[in-house]
N, C-alpha and C positions, 0 to 999 in steps of 0.2 A: 504493500500500500504506500503510495507516494503522497507527500504533502508539499505544499508551497507556502512560503512566507515572504514578506517584503521588508526591506531594510533601507534606511537612509544612511548612506555611506559617504557623505561629502561634507567638507568643512564650509562650503558655500551656503549662502542664505537660501538659495533655491537650487534644486537638483533633481535629476531623474531618479526614481526609485530603483533599487537593486532587487532582483528576484532570486530566491534561493530554493532549489528543488532538493528534497530529502527523500530517500527511500532505502529500504532494507532488502537485500537479496542474498540467499544462501548464508544467513546469519552474519552478513557484513553490511555495515552502514555506508551509504554513499551520499555525498553532498556536492552539488554543482551550482554555480552562480552565473548570472547574466544580467545585463542592463536592459531596463525597459525604457520607453520613451515618455513615460508618464511623469510629469514634473509637479512637485509640491514644494511648499516652503519648509524650511527647517523648523521654524516656529510652530507651524500647524502640526507637523508630524510628531514633534517632541512634547508639545503642550496640549494639543486640542484633539488629536485624532482618536484617542482611545477613551476620552472622558465623555460622560453624558452631559451635554451642554443644553442650557435653556435658551442660549443665544440662537436665534433662528438662522442667522447667517452661517454660524459654525455648524449647526445641525444640517443645513442644506449642503454645505461643503463635505461633511462626513458622508452623506448619502451619495453624493456625486463620486467621491473617491472610492468608496466601497463598491459601488456598482461597476466601476471601471476595473478595479482590482479583481473582482469576482469573475469578470469576463476573461481577463488575462489568465487567471488561475485555471478556469475551466478549459480554456484553450490548450494550455500546457499539459494538464492532466489527461485530456482526451488524446493528445498526441503521444504522451508517454505510454498509454495503453495500447497503442498501435504498433509498437516496436519491441524488439528483443532488448533486454537490459544491457547486453554487451555493445549495443549501438549508442547508448546514452553517454554523452560526455559534455563538456562545457560548450564545444562548438555546436553540437546538436541542439542544446538548449537555446543558444543564441539564435540559431536558425529558426526554431519554432516561434520565438518572440518576433523575429523579423516577419515570419509568415502571418502573425497576428495583424500586423500593420499593413502588410502587402500580401494578401492571400494568393497562392498559386492558382492559376486558371486551369480548370479541367475542361478541355475542349472535346474530348471523346467520350463515347459511351463505354462505360466500364463493364467488363464481363462479370457474370454472377456465378459461373462455373468455377470450382475450386482450382482445377488444373490450369485453366486459361488465365485465371487471376494470378496464379503463381508466375506465369510468364510475364504478365504486366508488372507484378511486384519486383521481380528480379531486374527487369529492364529499367524500372523507375529508380532502383537503388544502386545501379551499377557504378555510378560515380561517387557514391557515399560509402561503399563497403570495400573491403579488401578482396583480392582474388580468392583467398581461402574461405571467407564467409560466403561469397557467391557460389563457390563449389559446394559448400554444405547445403545451401538452399536447393541447388540442383539435385543433390543426392536425395533429399527428402521428396522433391518433386518426382523423381524417377520411381521411388518407392510407392508414391501415391498412384502413379500410372499403372504399376503392376497390381496394386490393390484394386483400383477401379475396374480392371479387366475381369475381376471376379464378381462384379456387380452388373445388374441388368440395366441400370440407368447411370447417367452422369451425376457425379457428386457435386452438389451445389454448396456455396459458402454457408448458406442457412442450414445445411444438413449437419454441420459440425457441432454435435451435441453429445450428451452422455452415451446414447446408443451408438453413435459413430465411434466414440473413444473405445468402448468395450469391443466392438467388432474389429476395429483397426488393431487393437492390442492382440486380440486372438489370432488375427491373420499373421501379425509379426512374430508371435510366439511359435506358431506352427512352422514358420520359416526360419526358426533358430536365431531370431534377433535378440540381443541382450536387453535386459530391462532398462538400463540407462540409455541405450540407443533409442528405444521406443519412446522414452520420456523426452529425449532431445528432439526427435522428429515431431512429437506432439506439440512441443513448445514452438517449433518453427511454424507448424500449421496454425497455431493460435496467433502468432505474430502476423502472419499473412491475413488471417480473418479479421484481426483488429485493425489492420491497415485498410482493409476493405470497408469496415464499419466507419472508420474516420472519413472515408470518401463517400459515405451515404448509402452503402449497400447493406441490406438487412442481414443480420446475423442471429443465431439462436440465443435466446435469453440464458441458456445454460453454458454458453461459451466461457465466461469468466470463472465458472465453477469447475471446469475441467482441471483435475490435478495432474501434475507432472513431477512426481517425487524423484529425488536423487537417491539411488540405492548405493549402499556401501560396496566398494570394490577393493580388491587386494592391490596394494601399492608396492611394486617391485623396484628394488634398487640394489646396487653393487656396494658391498662393504669395502672398507680400506683393505681388509685381508684378501678379498676377492680381486680387487684391483692390483694388489701385489702379485697374485698368481698370474694375472693377465700380462703384467709388465715382464714377468720372469719366464714367459714361454720360450722354450728353446727355438732360436731363430730358424733352425733346420726344419721345424714342423710347420712353418708358415710360408706360403707363397707370397709374391709381391702384393697381390690384391688383399690378402688377409693381413699382412703386416701394415699396409697403408690404412686399412680400416681399424686395426688395433690402435694405431696412433691417434686417429680421429676420436675413437672411443675414450681414450685417456684424456685427450684435450677436452672433450665434452664434460667429463666427470670432474674436471678441475676448473672449468670456466662457467658452468651452469647455464649454458645457452641452448636455445632450440637449434635443430638441424638447419633450419632455414637461415640461421645466422652464422653458426660456427663453420658450416661448409663453405662459406664465402670468405673466411679469414685468409688474409695473405700478408706478407711481410710489410707491405706499404702502410698497413693500418697500425703498425707498432710504433710507439714513441717512448722516449726515456725521460724521466724527471727525477730529481733528487727528493728524497723523503726528509723528515725532520732531522734525521741523523746525518744528512748530507750524502747518503748512499744513493747512487743512480739505480733506479728501478724501472723495469719494463711494464708498459701498459698497452692495451689494444683498444682502439676507438672505432666504433661502428654504429650504424643505425639499425635497430631491430626491425625486421620485416613486418611482424604482426602488429606491433604497437607504435612504430615510427619514432620510438624513443632513441635519443642519442646516448650511447652507452660508453663508459670508460671503465674497463675491467683490468685489474692488476693480474699479471701473468704468474701463475704458480710455478715453483721450480720444476715440477713434473712436466709442465708445458715447455719450459725453457730447454729441458733435456731433449725433448723431441725436436725442437727447432735446431738445436746444435747437431743432433743426429742427421738432420736433413739440410745441412749447409745454410742454417739460419732462415729456413723457409718452412711453411706448413706442408702437410701431406697433400697428395694429389686429390682434387675434388672429384667426387663420384656421385651418382644418382642416389636418391633416397632409397629406392628399391634395392639396389645393389648393397648399399651400406647396411640395411636391415638384414639382408641375407648373410653378409660377411661377418658381422659382429656376433651373430648367433654361433657361427662356426668357430670363431675366435674364443668365445666363452666355453664352448664345448671342449676345445683343445686344452683350455686352461683348467679344465676339471670343475667347472661351475655346474655341478650335476645334482645338487640337493633337490629332492622332490618336494614341491610346494604347491599351494593352491594359487591359481591364477586363471587368466583368460588369454586365448590366442586366436588369431584369425585363421579360419579354415575355409577353403573353397568348397562349398557344399555341392558343387557339380562334379567334383573330383575327390570325393572323400576317401576313396581307395587309393592310397599312396603307392601301391604296388602296380596299379594299372598304368599302362603306358599313356602318357598325356597326348591328347589329340592335337593335331596341327591345324584343325579347322579354325580359320580366322574368325568365322562368324560365331563361334562359341562364346557365350558370355560367362565370365567368371563372377560368381556371387560369393563374396566373403562374409562370414559371420564370426562373431566372437563367441567361442565356446568355453565355458567355465569348467575347470576340472583340476586334477593333480598332474603336474608336468615337471620334467626336469627344468631347473631354473634357466639354463641356457636357451631353452625353447621359447621362453617368455621375454627375452631381451629384445627391445626395439630401440629406435633412435632416441626416444624420449627418456631412456633410463639414465643418461648422463646428467640431465638437468635435475631429475629427482635425486640421484645419488649425491650430487653436489650439495643440494639443500639439506638432505638428511644427514650426511656424514659430518658436515661442518656445524650443524645446529647444536648449540650448547658450548661450542669451543670458540666460535667467532660471534660477536654481538649480532643479534638478529637484524638490527638496522642495516648493518653492512651487507649481510646476506641478501636482504630484500633489495638493496641498491644494485646488487649484481644480477639477481634473477629478473628484476624489473616488475615484481608483483605490485599491485596498486595498494594493498593493505597488508598488515601483519596477519589478519585473520585468513586471508587468501593464501598467504605463504604457509601458515601452520597447517592448513587443510591439505596442503600439497605434500607434506612430509610422508615418508614411507614408514615411519615408526608409529606404533599404536600409542594410545594414552598411557597404557601400562608401561611400555618401553620408556617413555619420557619420564614417568613417575619414578621408575627404578634409577634412571640416570640422575634424577634430582637428589636421590639419597646420598650421592657422592659429595654433595655440598652441605650435608647435615652432620 
């Protein structure tokens, strides 16, 4: 549930009011601010706005101001209900206020079919969202296309209700979709429907009541002991591709970055500066792809070792797919073989791994996450480096510093990211008692 309040944040005698949007998502509080074009006097706002006045002029002014602020508030909250929370930021809020004063013109007749509106929504948002977010929207759309083929009629936006949710969930479960994946797709569908509602298209009165809970999942990371095993693999057991991937894996575990960022690292991004002790230290500077944040990250000695091994340069860049394949084999060779609970992607159209793979180019691969007991190396993906960094260094490096490296927006988001359970963290706390 989002709330809006207004603030007078100027030293001038007259100024435009500042709007503040507050909401809570996944147990995390968010606050964003933006400027309105509504001007009041400092005297009125501080002395007269919130008092019950018998002065007719003051009373009329209060009515005028409250009417306008209610209109702005309703506009912002309606817009908020049409988007996914990961789209909301300061720039988005300012844009909505600008839209209040200069509403965008809708010249075309909008579709009421869910799939057709998906196309409209993605096209309308393409300049506001990242390629990754656009890809996620398309994944949900393709799932809906497959689901709609099981129905006798076209799914309308107004059809998205409790009955739709139950039937959609059952379809997904029968096709081996994970619970969190289903919740994520339902959130995307709700976002699209809310966008349609904001544009005047009728939606079900049950839409806002559709729940999309986040289910607990196992968080896999590599311990320092396991990283040592990886570092100490006999070179004769690794081909060039595996050795290259091994170095990237170590780099990711000691820099805490996403593959979209660390796979772009090159020596031109490195700079040196003296610390407080006057010692020259290496840093890497880059812009995160997902967040567009400019990052400055200190390079761990383990990373420096790899650079020295490779003539002061980073390993050779490789595709995400190859990296994910190679690091699994690297971890297998290193003996990361403990059997643990987790989930891995499986091609449901080729579940029999002994069967020779078809070369039919038209065959569609459909991957699903399957929860079970697996050898740990089987669960290793490109994201394990980022989680390993956060988990391994938590409690030994101040959390503020770690958050600065990972780029998480809040401490709550960072803590939720750790691979250690509450019990693990509590046991470590006993070391300080």
